[in-house]
N, C-alpha and C positions, 0 to 999 in steps of 0.2 A: 389963441386960447391960452389961458394960464395953466401952469403945470398942475396945480391942484385940480382944476377942472378936467384935465386930460387923465389924471390918475383915477378920478371918479368914473370917467367914461370907460377906462380900461376895466375897472371892476364890473361895470355893467356888461361890457362885452364878454368878459370871462364867464359870467353867469349865463349869458345868452348862449354861447357856444356849448356850454355844458348840457344844454337841452339836446343839441345835436349829438353830442358824444353818447349820452345815455340812450337815446333812441337808436342810434346806429349799432350799438353793442347789444341791444336787447330785442330789437325788432328786425324782421326780415324786410326785403324791399317791397313786399306786397305786389299788387298788380304792376307790371312793367308795360308802358305804352310808348309808342313812337310819337314824338312831337315834331318830327321833321325827317328828312332823309338821313337815316342811320344815326339818329339822335334820340336818346331815350329819356324818359322821366318815370320815376317810380312813385308809388303811393307815399313812400317814406320821404322823398324829396319834398312833396307837397305838405306833409304833416309837419316836418321840421320847420319849413319856412313859415307856415301859419302860426305855429307855437312860438317861434322866436319873434316873429313880427308882433304878435299879441303881447309878449313880454316887454319888448322895446317900447311899444306904444304906452304901456302902463308906466314903465320906468323913466322914459324920456319923451313925453308927448310932444315936446317942442321940436323934435328932430325928425326929419323926413325918413322915408324908407325906400330902398331899392332892393328888390329880390330878383333872382334869376327866373323864378317860375311865375306863371300866371300874370305876366305883364305888369309887375308891381313897381311903378315909379320910374323916374328918370333922374339923371344928374346933368346939370348944366352949370356954366360958370357963375350964374347969378344965385344958385342955390347955396345958402350959407353953410348948412350942415345936413348930412344925410348918412344913414347907415346903409352899407352895401353888403348884402349877404349872398353867399352861395351855400345853400343848405347841405348839399353833398357835391363837393368838387371832385370829379372823377366818378360820375354816376355809372358809366359803363363798367368801370373797374368794380364798383360796389355790387352792381347787379350780377356780375360774374364771379363774385367771391374773391376778387383780388384786393389785397389790403391797402393799396395805394389810393386812398381817398380821404377827404377831410371836410369838416365844416369850417367855413372862414367868414369873418365879419370884420369890416373896417368902418371907422368913422371918417368920412370925407368932409373936409372943410375947404370950400372954395376950390374944388377940383384937385385937392391934394389930401392923401390919407394922413391922418394925424394919430390915429389909434388903430392897431391891427392885432387880431388874434386868429391863429390857425390851429385847430386841434385835429390830429390824425389818430383816431381812437384805436385802430388796429395795430398801430406802430407805437402806441403809448407816448406820443409826442404832443406837446403843447407849446407853440411858439407865440411870442407876444412882443409888442413894441409900442412905445409912445414916442412921438416926435421929440428928438433931442435928448432921449434918456436911454439909448442903447436897446439892444435886442436880447431876448432870452428864450431858452428852450427848457421846459420843465423847471423854471425858476432860476436857471444858471445862465450867466452871460455867454453869448456866442459871438464868434467873429468869422468873417468871410475868409476864404483862402488868400494866402499871400503868394501863390504860385505865379511866377513871371514868365512861364514858357507855355505858349499855345500848344506846342507839340506834346506837352505833358498834361494837358487839360482834359478833364472829364466834362463834357458839355451836354446838357439835356435839351431836347427839342420838343416844342409843344406839338399837340396833335395835328395831324393832317386835317384838311378842311373836309366837311361834308355839307350837304344841302346846296342852296343856291350858289351858282358860280364856283362850285367846288373844283371843277377841272381847271379853270383858270387860276384860282387861288393856289392850287397844288403845284402848278408849274413853278411858282416862286419857292414853295417849300421843298420841292425836289432839287432845285438849284442850290438852295442853302444846305440841304442835307449833303449833297455831293461836295460842296466846298468845305463843310465841316469834316466829312469823312477823310478828305485829303490833307487836312491840316491839324487836327486835334488827336489826342491819344485815343479817345473813345467817344461815341455818340450814344446817348441814352434817350428813351422816350418813356416817361412815367405815366402819362395820361392824367395828370393833375397839375394845373398851373400853380396852385398854392404850394405844392411840394417842389415843383421846379424852382420856385423862388426861395422857399425856406431852406431847401438843401444847399443852395448857394450861400444863404446867410450863415449856415452852420459849418460851411466848408466841406460838406460831403461831396459837393461838386464844385467846379470852378466857375461855371457860367451856365446860363440858360438862354435860349432863343425861342420866344413865343411870338409867332407872326400874327398875332391878334391882340386885342386889348379891351376886354369887357370888364367894367369896374368890379363886378362881383367875383370875377375870376382872378383878378390881379391886385386889387388895392391893398388888401391886408399883407400879402406876400411882398409887394413892392416896399412897403414901409419896413417890414422886418429885415429885408435884405439891405436896405439903405442904412438902417440903424446898426447893422452888423458890419458896416464898412464896405459893402459892395457898391458899385456904381450901377444905377438903373437908368436907362435911356430908351429911346426908340431905336430902330435899327440903323438910323443915320448918325446916332450919337447925340441927338437933341434931347434936352431934359424931358423926362417922362412925366406925363400927367394922365388923368383919367380919360382925356380925349385924344391921347396919342394913338397912332394906328397899330403900333407893334411894341413889344416889350423885350428888352435885352438887359439881363442882369449879369454882372461879372465882377471878378476880383479886379481891383484897380489896376494891377500890373498887366493884365491881358486885355482889358476892355477895348482899347484902341485897336489892337491887332485883330481882335475878334470882329469888330464892326467893319474893319477894312475887308476882311475875308468874306463876309456875308453881304456886303453892299453890292 
């Protein structure tokens, strides 16, 4: 896509996530329901997704839509362009009054994010990126950490698994947790994949390890982290796409050591 087209899509994305920011800061969660084993959805998740989807359909009717809630859409390599939305990334945090949550939106072109915006309203943070144009937080350029020592690294870990096959999936997560605990300065768990990746982008943390990869959870943050100079791959070090199984973002200087430790 041309730069002018991407800039126009960034403006659309910013307007779309503003819907989420306003609703999250003015409305409560409403009814909180289980949508699976220890997995929640709130009335506000659904309202934000519906309002953002309606806005995007008016603004960009030619682009598909994928949302976390209500089974909205799919991404496959033959899909030319699709918006990927998580209306509230960190729903459990939001429902419990923990401010680590965000609305995130990415434009995915042939399985690769090319525009991404993450707004964390209770932290007053707005991250954005366009492919090839750098990453920004609240309008200012950001850069990933240059830390070269794994022993001095702050590394965040994605949530433990719930739902189907959680016991089996968590064996892998427990192993990775132990490996990190024995090799890095500190391990953190924020409960929001968007913030895992954007904190790496901004240099607040040195790396993140998310042992899953759903496009609405990761696409926007992956682009922001890449454009800020971090390396984003799967856990084996292979180039990350929307169909990767896992998501690892890290400063360039520690990425190889990190993937070695968790492999």
